[in-house]
C-alpha positions in Angstrom: -22.6 64.0 -72.2 -24.9 62.1 -69.8 -28.7 61.9 -70.2 -31.3 60.6 -67.8 -33.7 58.3 -69.7 -37.1 57.0 -68.7 -37.9 53.8 -70.6 -41.2 52.2 -71.6 -40.6 48.7 -72.9 -43.2 46.8 -75.1 -44.6 50.0 -76.5 -46.8 50.1 -79.6 -44.0 51.9 -81.4 -40.5 53.2 -80.8 -40.3 56.9 -80.1 -38.0 59.4 -78.3 -39.3 62.5 -76.5 -37.2 65.2 -74.9 -38.6 66.1 -71.5 -35.9 68.7 -70.7 -32.3 69.3 -71.8 -31.0 66.4 -69.8 -33.9 63.9 -69.8 -35.5 61.8 -72.5 -38.5 59.5 -72.5 -37.9 56.5 -74.7 -40.5 54.0 -75.7 -39.3 50.8 -77.4 -41.2 47.8 -78.8 -38.7 45.3 -77.4 -39.4 43.4 -74.1 -37.1 43.9 -71.2 -35.9 40.3 -71.2 -32.3 39.5 -72.0 -31.3 43.1 -72.5 -33.4 43.5 -75.6 -35.0 46.7 -74.4 -31.6 48.2 -73.4 -30.2 47.5 -76.9 -33.3 49.1 -78.4 -33.0 52.1 -76.2 -29.3 52.6 -77.2 -30.3 52.4 -80.9 -33.2 54.8 -80.5 -31.2 57.4 -78.6 -28.3 57.1 -81.1 -30.8 57.6 -84.0 -32.3 60.6 -82.2 -29.0 62.2 -81.5 -27.5 61.2 -84.9 -24.5 59.3 -83.4 -23.4 55.7 -84.0 -25.0 53.3 -81.5 -21.5 52.4 -80.3 -21.2 55.8 -78.7 -24.2 55.2 -76.4 -23.6 53.4 -73.2 -25.9 52.7 -70.2 -23.9 53.6 -67.1 -26.6 53.2 -64.5 -30.0 51.4 -64.4 -29.4 48.3 -66.5 -32.4 46.5 -65.0 -34.7 49.5 -64.3 -36.8 51.9 -66.2 -34.8 54.9 -65.1 -31.3 54.9 -66.7 -28.3 57.2 -67.1 -26.8 57.0 -70.6 -23.4 58.3 -71.5 -23.0 59.6 -75.1 -19.4 60.2 -76.3 -18.5 62.5 -79.2 -20.7 64.3 -81.7 -23.9 64.5 -79.7 -26.1 67.5 -80.2 
């Protein structure tokens, strides 16, 4: 499954909000430097979908706020 994600780095708290069936808004406390925000986004989405973080991969948008994530196996 692929999901579009809109990311807000350096938020006050980490949260995930479903905007529609294929789009999430994810706020993370991590800064965007050194991939910290990307790792935090993958963890937050994995927790939200109840899958291991290893099953969440960013396939597009490594350096932008708009990303496409691919979730393999067991996502709801």
